[in-house]
KEKE-3310 file (N, C-alpha, C; in steps of 0.2 Angstrom, whole numbers, plus 5000, padded with zeros to 4 digits):
npx = (5379:5373:5380:5372:5378:5385:5377:5376:5387:5386:5375:5383:5392:5384:5379:5390:5393:5392:5389:5378:5371:5371:5363:5351:5349:5348:5336:5327:5327:5324:5310:5305:5315:5312:5299:5302:5309:5299:5290:5296:5296:5282:5278:5284:5277:5265:5268:5270:5257:5250:5256:5252:5238:5236:5240:5230:5218:5222:5221:5207:5201:5204:5198:5184:5183:5182:5170:5160:5150:5142:5137:5127:5128:5128:5131:5143:5151:5149:5157:5169:5173:5175:5185:5196:5197:5201:5213:5222:5236:5236:5239:5236:5223:5215:5217:5211:5199:5188:5181:5178:5168:5167:5157:5156:5146:5144:5157:5163:5171:5179:5183:5192:5193:5202:5203:5214:5217:5231:5236:5246:5262:5275:5275:5264:5268:5269:5257:5250:5239:5235:5238:5231:5229:5228:5223:5222:5214:5211:5201:5198:5182:5177:5179:5191:5192:5195:5204:5209:5219:5221:5234:5238:5249:5245:5252:5259:5269:5264:5258:5265:5273:5263:5258:5248:5236:5239:5240:5226:5220:5226:5222:5208:5208:5213:5203:5193:5197:5197:5183:5178:5183:5176:5166:5155:5146:5152:5165:5177:5184:5189:5198:5202:5215:5220:5234:5244:5254:5245:5230:5213:5196:5179:5169:5158:5161:5164:5161:5167:5175:5188:5194:5204:5202:5207:5220:5232:5238:5249:5244:5240:5253:5266:5277:5289:5286:5282:5271:5260:5244:5235:5227:5214:5209:5192:5179:5168:5173:5182:5173:5166:5173:5185:5192:5203:5217:5231:5247:5247:5252:5269:5274:5263:5261:5265:5258:5243:5226:5220:5216:5211:5207:5216:5223:5235:5234:5223:5217:5224:5214:5215:5219:5216:5230:5227:5212:5207:5212:5208:5196:5198:5192:5183:5184:5175:5164:5158:5158:5156:5157:5170:5177:5172:5178:5192:5192:5191:5204:5217:5232:5242:5252:5265:5275:5272:5275:5273:5260:5251:5253:5250:5236:5231:5233:5224:5212:5211:5210:5199:5196:5193:5199:5191:5179:5175:5183:5187:5191:5209:5209:5198:5192:5199:5203:5212:5224:5229:5240:5243:5256:5260:5271:5279:5289:5302:5301:5296:5289:5281:5270:5279:5292:5303:5314:5320:5326:5323:5309:5308:5313:5301:5292:5298:5295:5282:5279:5284:5276:5264:5266:5269:5256:5250:5248:5250:5261:5263:5274:5277:5287:5286:5295:5302:5309:5313:5321:5327:5320:5307:5308:5313:5302:5292:5284:5291:5306:5302:5290:5291:5290:5298:5295:5298:5292:5277:5267:5269:5262:5249:5250:5257:5248:5238:5245:5247:5234:5229:5237:5233:5219:5219:5221:5208:5202:5203:5215)
npy = (5491:5478:5473:5470:5462:5453:5442:5429:5423:5422:5413:5402:5399:5396:5384:5376:5375:5363:5363:5358:5349:5336:5336:5339:5329:5318:5322:5320:5306:5301:5298:5287:5278:5275:5270:5258:5251:5250:5242:5229:5227:5226:5216:5206:5205:5202:5189:5181:5182:5175:5162:5159:5160:5150:5138:5138:5136:5124:5116:5118:5112:5099:5096:5099:5088:5078:5080:5081:5072:5073:5086:5099:5108:5122:5123:5117:5127:5138:5133:5131:5144:5149:5140:5144:5157:5155:5148:5157:5169:5183:5194:5193:5189:5200:5204:5194:5192:5184:5167:5156:5142:5127:5114:5098:5085:5073:5070:5070:5081:5095:5111:5125:5142:5156:5173:5187:5204:5214:5228:5242:5249:5258:5258:5265:5277:5275:5274:5263:5256:5244:5226:5212:5195:5178:5160:5142:5127:5109:5095:5078:5071:5059:5042:5031:5013:4999:4984:4972:4959:4950:4940:4929:4922:4907:4898:4885:4892:4905:4905:4909:4921:4930:4932:4928:4933:4947:4949:4946:4957:4968:4965:4967:4981:4986:4983:4990:5004:5003:5001:5013:5021:5019:5025:5020:5005:4996:5001:4997:4982:4967:4952:4938:4927:4914:4904:4889:4876:4873:4878:4882:4880:4884:4870:4869:4872:4860:4854:4862:4864:4867:4860:4846:4829:4814:4812:4802:4793:4784:4773:4765:4758:4747:4747:4749:4756:4748:4737:4745:4752:4760:4775:4784:4800:4805:4815:4815:4812:4822:4833:4831:4833:4839:4849:4856:4862:4858:4863:4867:4857:4859:4869:4877:4880:4892:4902:4911:4905:4898:4886:4874:4863:4854:4841:4845:4858:4861:4863:4853:4844:4840:4830:4838:4844:4849:4851:4863:4874:4890:4895:4902:4918:4925:4941:4953:4966:4964:4968:4963:4949:4949:4952:4941:4931:4933:4930:4917:4912:4901:4896:4883:4870:4869:4879:4887:4899:4901:4896:4904:4916:4914:4911:4922:4931:4924:4927:4940:4940:4940:4928:4911:4902:4910:4923:4936:4947:4962:4965:4970:4980:4988:5004:5016:5007:4999:4987:4978:4968:4962:4952:4942:4934:4923:4915:4904:4896:4879:4868:4861:4854:4846:4846:4847:4856:4870:4881:4877:4879:4892:4897:4895:4903:4916:4917:4916:4929:4938:4935:4940:4954:4957:4956:4968:4971:4979:4975:4973:4967:4958:4954:4944:4945:4932:4923:4924:4938:4944:4937:4941:4955:4956:4952:4962:4976:4988:4993:5000:4995:4985:4977:4975:4967:4968:4965:4958:4969:4978:4976:4981:4996:4996:4989:4999:5010:5005:5003:5016:5022:5015:5017:5031:5033:5032:5044:5052:5062)
npz = (5074:5063:5049:5033:5024:5032:5036:5029:5033:5047:5047:5042:5052:5063:5058:5058:5072:5085:5098:5111:5103:5107:5118:5112:5103:5112:5119:5109:5106:5119:5122:5112:5116:5130:5128:5121:5131:5140:5133:5133:5146:5149:5141:5146:5158:5153:5148:5159:5165:5156:5157:5171:5169:5160:5168:5177:5170:5164:5176:5180:5169:5170:5183:5179:5170:5178:5185:5176:5172:5183:5183:5176:5160:5163:5176:5176:5169:5177:5188:5182:5180:5193:5198:5189:5194:5207:5207:5202:5204:5215:5209:5196:5196:5195:5182:5175:5162:5155:5152:5139:5137:5130:5129:5124:5123:5116:5110:5122:5127:5134:5132:5135:5133:5138:5144:5147:5152:5152:5160:5154:5158:5157:5143:5139:5134:5121:5117:5119:5130:5135:5136:5127:5133:5129:5131:5130:5134:5134:5139:5141:5143:5154:5159:5164:5162:5173:5175:5187:5193:5207:5212:5222:5234:5242:5249:5262:5269:5271:5282:5293:5303:5303:5291:5282:5288:5288:5274:5271:5277:5270:5257:5258:5261:5249:5240:5246:5243:5229:5227:5232:5222:5211:5199:5192:5190:5181:5179:5187:5190:5198:5200:5209:5212:5221:5224:5225:5222:5213:5205:5210:5204:5201:5202:5195:5182:5176:5163:5153:5138:5138:5148:5153:5156:5164:5170:5179:5193:5204:5217:5233:5235:5240:5254:5249:5237:5227:5217:5214:5211:5197:5197:5189:5185:5185:5177:5186:5199:5200:5199:5211:5223:5222:5210:5206:5196:5186:5180:5162:5147:5142:5129:5133:5146:5150:5145:5139:5135:5120:5106:5111:5104:5103:5115:5122:5123:5133:5149:5162:5173:5190:5205:5221:5230:5242:5248:5254:5248:5242:5230:5213:5209:5196:5186:5193:5199:5211:5227:5239:5236:5233:5245:5253:5247:5249:5263:5263:5260:5263:5270:5263:5256:5243:5232:5217:5207:5194:5189:5196:5190:5177:5178:5184:5172:5164:5169:5165:5152:5138:5132:5134:5148:5155:5153:5156:5155:5146:5129:5125:5116:5119:5122:5133:5143:5156:5161:5175:5186:5202:5209:5222:5233:5245:5244:5237:5221:5221:5217:5203:5190:5183:5189:5204:5204:5208:5199:5187:5187:5190:5177:5169:5176:5173:5159:5159:5165:5156:5145:5151:5153:5139:5134:5137:5151:5166:5177:5194:5207:5222:5236:5250:5264:5262:5247:5229:5225:5214:5203:5205:5204:5191:5185:5187:5179:5179:5187:5199:5202:5209:5226:5241:5255:5271:5283:5288:5292:5283:5272:5271:5270:5257:5248:5249:5244:5231:5226:5226:5217:5205:5204:5202:5189:5184:5180:5164:5156)
capx = (5373:5375:5379:5368:5383:5388:5372:5377:5393:5383:5372:5387:5394:5378:5378:5396:5393:5389:5388:5371:5368:5370:5357:5345:5347:5345:5329:5323:5327:5321:5303:5305:5318:5308:5294:5305:5310:5292:5286:5299:5294:5275:5277:5286:5272:5260:5270:5269:5251:5248:5258:5247:5231:5236:5240:5224:5214:5223:5218:5200:5199:5204:5192:5178:5182:5181:5163:5156:5144:5138:5134:5124:5133:5127:5134:5150:5153:5150:5162:5176:5175:5177:5191:5201:5199:5203:5219:5226:5239:5232:5241:5234:5216:5211:5217:5207:5193:5183:5182:5173:5168:5164:5156:5154:5144:5145:5164:5166:5177:5178:5188:5192:5197:5202:5207:5215:5219:5236:5237:5253:5265:5279:5274:5259:5270:5269:5250:5247:5237:5234:5239:5226:5232:5223:5226:5216:5215:5205:5202:5193:5177:5175:5183:5195:5190:5201:5203:5215:5220:5226:5237:5241:5252:5242:5256:5259:5273:5261:5254:5271:5275:5257:5258:5241:5232:5241:5238:5219:5218:5229:5218:5202:5210:5214:5196:5189:5200:5195:5176:5177:5185:5172:5160:5149:5147:5157:5172:5183:5183:5194:5199:5207:5218:5224:5238:5251:5256:5239:5224:5206:5191:5172:5168:5152:5164:5167:5159:5170:5179:5196:5197:5205:5202:5211:5226:5233:5242:5250:5241:5240:5259:5269:5281:5295:5284:5280:5264:5255:5238:5234:5220:5213:5204:5186:5175:5163:5177:5184:5168:5162:5177:5192:5191:5210:5220:5238:5250:5246:5258:5274:5275:5257:5261:5267:5254:5235:5221:5222:5210:5208:5205:5221:5223:5240:5231:5218:5219:5222:5210:5220:5217:5219:5234:5224:5205:5206:5214:5203:5195:5199:5186:5184:5183:5169:5162:5153:5163:5154:5160:5178:5179:5171:5184:5198:5191:5192:5210:5220:5239:5243:5255:5271:5275:5273:5272:5270:5253:5248:5254:5246:5229:5229:5233:5218:5206:5211:5209:5192:5196:5192:5194:5186:5176:5172:5187:5186:5198:5213:5207:5193:5194:5200:5203:5219:5224:5234:5241:5248:5258:5263:5273:5283:5294:5305:5297:5297:5286:5276:5268:5285:5299:5304:5320:5318:5328:5318:5302:5310:5313:5294:5289:5300:5292:5275:5279:5286:5269:5259:5268:5268:5249:5249:5245:5254:5263:5267:5276:5278:5290:5285:5300:5306:5308:5318:5320:5329:5315:5301:5310:5313:5294:5288:5284:5296:5309:5298:5283:5292:5291:5302:5291:5302:5288:5270:5264:5270:5258:5242:5252:5259:5242:5234:5248:5246:5227:5228:5241:5229:5213:5221:5221:5201:5201:5207:5218)
capy = (5489:5473:5474:5465:5457:5448:5437:5423:5421:5420:5407:5397:5398:5393:5377:5372:5375:5357:5364:5357:5344:5329:5336:5339:5323:5314:5323:5318:5299:5298:5295:5281:5273:5274:5265:5251:5247:5249:5237:5224:5225:5225:5210:5201:5204:5198:5182:5178:5182:5169:5156:5158:5158:5143:5133:5139:5133:5117:5113:5118:5107:5092:5096:5098:5081:5074:5081:5082:5067:5075:5093:5102:5113:5128:5122:5116:5133:5142:5130:5132:5151:5149:5136:5148:5163:5152:5146:5163:5173:5189:5200:5191:5188:5206:5205:5189:5195:5179:5161:5153:5135:5123:5106:5093:5079:5068:5068:5070:5085:5101:5116:5132:5148:5161:5179:5192:5210:5217:5236:5243:5254:5263:5258:5269:5283:5274:5274:5256:5255:5237:5220:5206:5189:5173:5154:5137:5120:5104:5088:5073:5070:5052:5038:5024:5006:4996:4977:4971:4953:4949:4934:4929:4916:4904:4892:4884:4897:4911:4905:4911:4928:4934:4935:4928:4938:4954:4949:4947:4964:4972:4964:4971:4988:4988:4982:4997:5009:5003:5002:5020:5025:5017:5029:5017:4998:4993:5004:4994:4975:4964:4945:4934:4920:4911:4898:4885:4872:4872:4883:4878:4883:4882:4864:4870:4872:4853:4852:4866:4860:4868:4856:4839:4823:4808:4812:4796:4793:4778:4772:4758:4755:4744:4751:4750:4759:4744:4734:4750:4752:4766:4778:4789:4805:4806:4821:4814:4812:4829:4838:4830:4834:4842:4856:4859:4862:4858:4866:4864:4854:4864:4876:4881:4881:4899:4906:4911:4904:4893:4884:4869:4857:4849:4840:4849:4865:4860:4863:4847:4843:4835:4830:4844:4841:4852:4854:4869:4880:4895:4895:4907:4922:4929:4948:4955:4972:4962:4970:4958:4943:4949:4951:4934:4926:4934:4927:4909:4910:4896:4894:4876:4867:4872:4886:4887:4906:4901:4894:4909:4922:4912:4911:4929:4932:4921:4931:4947:4939:4939:4921:4905:4899:4915:4927:4942:4953:4965:4965:4975:4986:4992:5011:5018:5001:4998:4980:4977:4962:4961:4946:4942:4927:4923:4910:4902:4891:4873:4862:4861:4847:4843:4845:4850:4859:4877:4885:4876:4882:4900:4899:4895:4910:4922:4916:4919:4936:4941:4935:4945:4961:4958:4957:4975:4970:4982:4970:4974:4961:4959:4949:4945:4942:4927:4922:4926:4945:4945:4935:4945:4961:4956:4951:4968:4980:4993:4991:5003:4992:4978:4979:4969:4968:4965:4964:4958:4974:4983:4974:4985:5002:4995:4988:5005:5014:5003:5004:5023:5023:5012:5021:5038:5033:5032:5050:5054:5068)
capz = (5069:5059:5041:5029:5021:5037:5038:5027:5037:5053:5046:5041:5059:5067:5056:5060:5079:5088:5105:5112:5098:5110:5122:5108:5101:5118:5120:5103:5107:5125:5122:5110:5120:5136:5125:5119:5138:5143:5130:5136:5153:5149:5138:5151:5163:5149:5147:5166:5166:5151:5161:5177:5167:5157:5173:5181:5165:5164:5183:5179:5164:5173:5187:5175:5167:5184:5188:5170:5172:5189:5183:5170:5157:5166:5183:5174:5167:5184:5192:5179:5181:5200:5199:5187:5198:5214:5205:5199:5209:5217:5205:5190:5197:5193:5175:5171:5160:5154:5150:5135:5139:5125:5132:5118:5127:5112:5109:5129:5128:5138:5129:5139:5130:5143:5141:5152:5150:5156:5159:5152:5162:5154:5136:5138:5131:5114:5115:5121:5137:5138:5131:5128:5134:5128:5131:5130:5136:5133:5143:5139:5148:5154:5164:5161:5165:5176:5177:5191:5195:5213:5211:5229:5237:5247:5252:5269:5273:5272:5290:5298:5304:5303:5284:5279:5292:5285:5267:5270:5278:5264:5251:5259:5261:5242:5238:5248:5239:5222:5227:5233:5216:5205:5198:5189:5192:5176:5179:5190:5191:5202:5201:5214:5210:5226:5221:5228:5216:5208:5207:5212:5201:5202:5200:5190:5176:5174:5156:5148:5133:5139:5154:5151:5161:5163:5174:5182:5198:5208:5224:5236:5234:5246:5258:5244:5231:5221:5217:5214:5206:5194:5198:5184:5188:5180:5178:5191:5205:5200:5201:5218:5229:5220:5207:5205:5189:5186:5174:5155:5144:5140:5131:5134:5154:5152:5141:5140:5130:5115:5103:5115:5101:5105:5122:5125:5125:5138:5156:5165:5179:5194:5212:5225:5235:5248:5245:5257:5243:5240:5222:5209:5208:5190:5187:5196:5203:5217:5231:5245:5235:5233:5252:5255:5244:5253:5269:5262:5259:5268:5268:5262:5250:5240:5228:5209:5205:5186:5188:5198:5185:5171:5179:5184:5165:5161:5172:5162:5145:5136:5129:5139:5152:5158:5147:5159:5153:5140:5125:5126:5112:5122:5123:5139:5147:5159:5165:5180:5190:5207:5210:5228:5235:5250:5244:5231:5217:5224:5214:5198:5188:5180:5193:5210:5203:5208:5195:5181:5188:5189:5170:5167:5179:5169:5152:5160:5166:5149:5142:5154:5151:5132:5133:5139:5157:5170:5183:5201:5211:5230:5239:5257:5268:5258:5239:5224:5224:5207:5199:5205:5202:5184:5182:5186:5173:5180:5194:5205:5203:5213:5232:5245:5261:5276:5289:5285:5293:5278:5267:5270:5267:5251:5244:5248:5239:5224:5224:5225:5211:5200:5204:5200:5181:5182:5176:5158:5156)
cpx = (5377:5374:5375:5373:5386:5383:5374:5383:5391:5379:5377:5390:5389:5377:5384:5396:5389:5388:5380:5368:5367:5364:5350:5343:5345:5338:5325:5322:5324:5314:5303:5309:5315:5301:5296:5306:5303:5289:5289:5297:5286:5274:5279:5281:5266:5261:5268:5261:5248:5250:5254:5241:5231:5236:5233:5218:5215:5220:5210:5198:5198:5199:5185:5177:5180:5173:5158:5150:5139:5134:5131:5129:5133:5131:5142:5154:5155:5156:5169:5178:5178:5184:5197:5203:5202:5211:5224:5229:5235:5233:5238:5226:5212:5212:5213:5200:5187:5185:5177:5174:5164:5163:5153:5152:5144:5152:5167:5172:5175:5184:5186:5196:5197:5206:5208:5217:5224:5237:5244:5256:5269:5278:5268:5261:5270:5262:5246:5245:5236:5235:5234:5231:5227:5227:5220:5218:5209:5206:5196:5189:5175:5179:5186:5192:5196:5199:5209:5214:5224:5228:5241:5243:5248:5245:5256:5263:5270:5257:5260:5271:5269:5255:5251:5236:5233:5239:5230:5217:5220:5224:5211:5203:5210:5207:5192:5191:5197:5187:5174:5178:5180:5166:5154:5151:5152:5164:5178:5180:5189:5193:5203:5209:5223:5228:5243:5254:5251:5235:5217:5201:5184:5171:5162:5155:5166:5165:5162:5175:5187:5198:5198:5206:5206:5218:5226:5238:5243:5247:5241:5247:5261:5273:5288:5293:5282:5273:5258:5249:5238:5227:5219:5207:5198:5183:5171:5167:5179:5179:5165:5167:5184:5192:5198:5212:5227:5240:5248:5253:5262:5273:5269:5256:5262:5263:5247:5232:5224:5216:5207:5206:5210:5222:5229:5238:5226:5221:5218:5219:5215:5216:5220:5223:5231:5217:5203:5209:5208:5202:5196:5192:5187:5183:5176:5169:5158:5158:5162:5158:5167:5180:5177:5176:5190:5198:5192:5199:5213:5227:5240:5247:5262:5270:5276:5270:5270:5263:5249:5248:5249:5239:5227:5229:5226:5212:5206:5211:5202:5191:5195:5199:5189:5185:5174:5177:5186:5192:5202:5213:5201:5195:5194:5200:5211:5218:5230:5234:5245:5249:5262:5265:5278:5289:5297:5300:5300:5295:5281:5274:5274:5291:5298:5311:5318:5320:5324:5311:5303:5310:5306:5291:5291:5296:5285:5274:5280:5279:5264:5260:5267:5260:5246:5246:5251:5255:5266:5269:5278:5281:5289:5290:5305:5304:5313:5317:5322:5323:5309:5303:5310:5306:5291:5289:5290:5299:5305:5292:5285:5293:5293:5299:5296:5298:5280:5266:5264:5265:5252:5245:5253:5253:5238:5238:5247:5239:5226:5231:5236:5223:5214:5220:5213:5199:5205:5210:5220)
cpy = (5484:5474:5468:5460:5452:5442:5430:5420:5419:5414:5401:5394:5394:5385:5373:5371:5369:5358:5363:5352:5338:5330:5336:5333:5317:5315:5321:5310:5296:5295:5289:5276:5271:5269:5259:5247:5245:5243:5230:5222:5223:5218:5204:5200:5200:5191:5178:5178:5176:5163:5154:5156:5151:5137:5133:5135:5126:5113:5113:5114:5100:5091:5095:5092:5077:5074:5082:5078:5069:5082:5095:5106:5120:5128:5121:5124:5138:5139:5132:5139:5152:5146:5140:5153:5161:5150:5152:5166:5179:5194:5199:5190:5194:5207:5199:5193:5190:5173:5158:5145:5132:5116:5102:5086:5072:5065:5068:5074:5092:5106:5122:5137:5154:5168:5183:5199:5213:5224:5237:5248:5259:5263:5262:5275:5282:5273:5267:5256:5249:5232:5214:5199:5183:5166:5149:5131:5116:5098:5084:5071:5063:5048:5032:5018:5002:4989:4975:4964:4953:4942:4933:4922:4913:4897:4891:4889:4903:4911:4907:4918:4933:4936:4934:4932:4945:4954:4950:4954:4969:4971:4968:4979:4990:4988:4988:5003:5009:5004:5009:5024:5024:5022:5026:5009:4994:4996:5001:4987:4972:4956:4943:4928:4918:4905:4895:4882:4871:4878:4879:4883:4881:4875:4864:4871:4865:4852:4857:4863:4861:4864:4849:4835:4818:4807:4805:4797:4785:4778:4765:4754:4752:4749:4753:4754:4755:4741:4739:4748:4759:4769:4783:4794:4806:4813:4820:4816:4819:4834:4837:4833:4837:4849:4859:4857:4863:4862:4863:4861:4860:4864:4880:4883:4888:4904:4906:4909:4899:4890:4878:4863:4852:4848:4844:4856:4866:4860:4856:4847:4838:4835:4835:4841:4844:4855:4860:4875:4884:4895:4902:4911:4926:4936:4949:4962:4970:4962:4965:4952:4943:4948:4945:4930:4927:4930:4919:4907:4906:4895:4886:4875:4871:4878:4885:4894:4906:4900:4900:4915:4920:4912:4918:4933:4930:4925:4938:4947:4938:4932:4916:4904:4904:4921:4934:4948:4956:4965:4971:4981:4990:4998:5012:5013:5000:4992:4980:4970:4963:4955:4946:4935:4928:4918:4908:4897:4884:4867:4864:4854:4843:4841:4849:4854:4866:4881:4884:4879:4890:4902:4900:4902:4916:4922:4919:4926:4940:4941:4940:4952:4963:4959:4964:4975:4974:4977:4972:4967:4963:4953:4949:4941:4937:4926:4925:4933:4946:4943:4939:4953:4962:4955:4957:4972:4985:4991:4994:5000:4985:4981:4973:4971:4964:4962:4963:4964:4979:4982:4979:4992:5001:4993:4995:5010:5012:5004:5012:5025:5021:5016:5028:5039:5033:5038:5051:5061:5071)
cpz = (5064:5052:5038:5026:5025:5038:5036:5031:5044:5053:5046:5048:5063:5064:5058:5068:5082:5095:5107:5108:5102:5115:5118:5106:5106:5119:5115:5103:5113:5125:5118:5114:5127:5133:5124:5126:5141:5140:5132:5142:5153:5146:5142:5156:5159:5149:5154:5167:5162:5155:5167:5174:5164:5163:5176:5176:5164:5170:5182:5174:5167:5178:5184:5172:5173:5186:5181:5170:5178:5187:5176:5166:5160:5173:5181:5172:5173:5188:5189:5180:5188:5201:5196:5191:5205:5213:5202:5205:5210:5212:5198:5190:5194:5186:5171:5169:5159:5152:5146:5136:5133:5127:5126:5122:5123:5111:5116:5130:5131:5135:5133:5135:5135:5141:5147:5148:5155:5155:5158:5157:5158:5147:5134:5134:5123:5112:5116:5129:5139:5133:5132:5128:5133:5128:5131:5132:5135:5136:5140:5144:5148:5159:5161:5165:5167:5177:5180:5193:5201:5213:5218:5231:5243:5250:5259:5272:5274:5279:5295:5297:5303:5295:5281:5282:5289:5278:5266:5271:5273:5258:5252:5259:5253:5239:5239:5244:5232:5222:5227:5226:5211:5205:5195:5190:5186:5175:5181:5192:5194:5201:5206:5212:5216:5222:5226:5222:5210:5209:5207:5208:5203:5199:5195:5183:5172:5167:5151:5144:5134:5145:5151:5157:5159:5166:5178:5188:5202:5215:5226:5235:5240:5249:5254:5238:5226:5222:5218:5210:5203:5195:5192:5187:5183:5182:5184:5198:5206:5203:5208:5224:5227:5217:5205:5198:5190:5180:5167:5153:5142:5132:5133:5142:5155:5147:5142:5134:5125:5111:5107:5111:5102:5113:5125:5127:5131:5145:5160:5172:5184:5201:5216:5230:5242:5246:5249:5253:5241:5232:5220:5208:5202:5191:5188:5199:5209:5223:5238:5243:5235:5240:5255:5253:5248:5260:5269:5261:5265:5266:5269:5256:5249:5235:5221:5207:5198:5185:5191:5193:5178:5172:5181:5177:5162:5163:5168:5154:5143:5134:5135:5141:5155:5153:5150:5157:5147:5136:5126:5122:5114:5124:5130:5145:5149:5163:5169:5184:5196:5209:5216:5230:5240:5250:5237:5228:5220:5221:5209:5196:5186:5184:5199:5210:5203:5202:5188:5181:5187:5182:5167:5170:5175:5162:5153:5161:5160:5145:5144:5152:5143:5130:5135:5146:5162:5177:5188:5204:5218:5233:5247:5262:5264:5251:5236:5222:5217:5202:5199:5203:5194:5181:5182:5180:5173:5187:5200:5206:5207:5220:5236:5252:5266:5282:5286:5287:5288:5272:5265:5267:5259:5246:5243:5244:5231:5221:5223:5218:5205:5199:5202:5193:5179:5178:5170:5159:5149)
residu = (UNK:UNK:UNK:UNK:UNK:UNK:UNK:UNK:UNK:UNK:UNK:UNK:UNK:UNK:UNK:UNK:UNK:UNK:UNK:UNK:UNK:UNK:UNK:UNK:UNK:UNK:UNK:UNK:UNK:UNK:UNK:UNK:UNK:UNK:UNK:UNK:UNK:UNK:UNK:UNK:UNK:UNK:UNK:UNK:UNK:UNK:UNK:UNK:UNK:UNK:UNK:UNK:UNK:UNK:UNK:UNK:UNK:UNK:UNK:UNK:UNK:UNK:UNK:UNK:UNK:UNK:UNK:UNK:UNK:UNK:UNK:UNK:UNK:UNK:UNK:UNK:UNK:UNK:UNK:UNK:UNK:UNK:UNK:UNK:UNK:UNK:UNK:UNK:UNK:UNK:UNK:UNK:UNK:UNK:UNK:UNK:UNK:UNK:UNK:UNK:UNK:UNK:UNK:UNK:UNK:UNK:UNK:UNK:UNK:UNK:UNK:UNK:UNK:UNK:UNK:UNK:UNK:UNK:UNK:UNK:UNK:UNK:UNK:UNK:UNK:UNK:UNK:UNK:UNK:UNK:UNK:UNK:UNK:UNK:UNK:UNK:UNK:UNK:UNK:UNK:UNK:UNK:UNK:UNK:UNK:UNK:UNK:UNK:UNK:UNK:UNK:UNK:UNK:UNK:UNK:UNK:UNK:UNK:UNK:UNK:UNK:UNK:UNK:UNK:UNK:UNK:UNK:UNK:UNK:UNK:UNK:UNK:UNK:UNK:UNK:UNK:UNK:UNK:UNK:UNK:UNK:UNK:UNK:UNK:UNK:UNK:UNK:UNK:UNK:UNK:UNK:UNK:UNK:UNK:UNK:UNK:UNK:UNK:UNK:UNK:UNK:UNK:UNK:UNK:UNK:UNK:UNK:UNK:UNK:UNK:UNK:UNK:UNK:UNK:UNK:UNK:UNK:UNK:UNK:UNK:UNK:UNK:UNK:UNK:UNK:UNK:UNK:UNK:UNK:UNK:UNK:UNK:UNK:UNK:UNK:UNK:UNK:UNK:UNK:UNK:UNK:UNK:UNK:UNK:UNK:UNK:UNK:UNK:UNK:UNK:UNK:UNK:UNK:UNK:UNK:UNK:UNK:UNK:UNK:UNK:UNK:UNK:UNK:UNK:UNK:UNK:UNK:UNK:UNK:UNK:UNK:UNK:UNK:UNK:UNK:UNK:UNK:UNK:UNK:UNK:UNK:UNK:UNK:UNK:UNK:UNK:UNK:UNK:UNK:UNK:UNK:UNK:UNK:UNK:UNK:UNK:UNK:UNK:UNK:UNK:UNK:UNK:UNK:UNK:UNK:UNK:UNK:UNK:UNK:UNK:UNK:UNK:UNK:UNK:UNK:UNK:UNK:UNK:UNK:UNK:UNK:UNK:UNK:UNK:UNK:UNK:UNK:UNK:UNK:UNK:UNK:UNK:UNK:UNK:UNK:UNK:UNK:UNK:UNK:UNK:UNK:UNK:UNK:UNK:UNK:UNK:UNK:UNK:UNK:UNK:UNK:UNK:UNK:UNK:UNK:UNK:UNK:UNK:UNK:UNK:UNK:UNK:UNK:UNK:UNK:UNK:UNK:UNK:UNK:UNK:UNK:UNK:UNK:UNK:UNK:UNK:UNK:UNK:UNK:UNK:UNK:UNK:UNK:UNK:UNK:UNK:UNK:UNK:UNK:UNK:UNK:UNK:UNK:UNK:UNK:UNK:UNK:UNK:UNK:UNK:UNK:UNK:UNK:UNK:UNK:UNK:UNK:UNK:UNK:UNK:UNK:UNK:UNK:UNK:UNK:UNK:UNK:UNK:UNK:UNK:UNK:UNK:UNK:UNK:UNK)
# end
């Protein structure tokens, strides 16, 4: 029989005895430890769900921007919900709960706020049965406007190796892609600038104040080049059978526009070295007219890339000599130029020294790019590769064509790249 006096000693021994304490402590911490691990796992799952949901609504927002003009608000919301579900991984699709879509047709924006519920696993032991996940995305609803100048070498060397035939087909392929990409008539416009040492324009422009008449040349010389008479080009003669324009006085020969109050800034009317040179067609969305102008292109004459670049620039500028272009400050407007040639610079109004003309071309290209025009350059078999590569806005926007048959695929690729920006993102 235990004595009463021994009880205090028994309690002291029990307090000092640590056998089994580790197991007791482990039992006490096991539940919260499992909860912490479970929370980490479940939050990782929630993070993956958020990423998948974000990618899905980003895609839906862009697709909604594409179709906003064609669908009602109700149709857009239905489509957006379907697009989100179609783009979610199978394990996330069941967790997707809803998407709130806000469509502002004044500001032209579509905002998507999406929610998902991720059921927890191990962290349920802490009393958390689900984790809410939310994300949002916004796209601008509308279309970019595009202005594109095709600056195309029409010199005599383009008659060889099937180059002109291939160029015509490639140009028509590009025009078709741009036509198909246009959502409304004012969205995409193209100009065509055929060039050799000159450009040729509509003779109906004869009375414009930016044209200068009075160019002279020697004619009726003897066989030694003496005893010549001087012929002066008048407006009447120019309008009857010519229509060609030479380089402006330097340094205006490498720039666009001007006040035209001074003769040095005006464009000098000149005799056409070849009246078969196709005329410049200003910016237009008349697809039939564009294709018809391509058909008139004829390879003839020598090469002056500078004048082609400058007149391509002129078609993309709202100031005279052409006024069809929008100002560069126009919202959602992109301007492009494709400059193609198959030869070295050989002749301009001032010289036949190639490297001197190259320097003018470089200045013209610099001006084009400074004006915010994205410049593609294409060398067809022959020509100064370094000059054209440096002219391009970026090295990857220069194309070196080894065979004329490559022209059409390249024009299609450029057209697809340009037309892709018609949707804002």
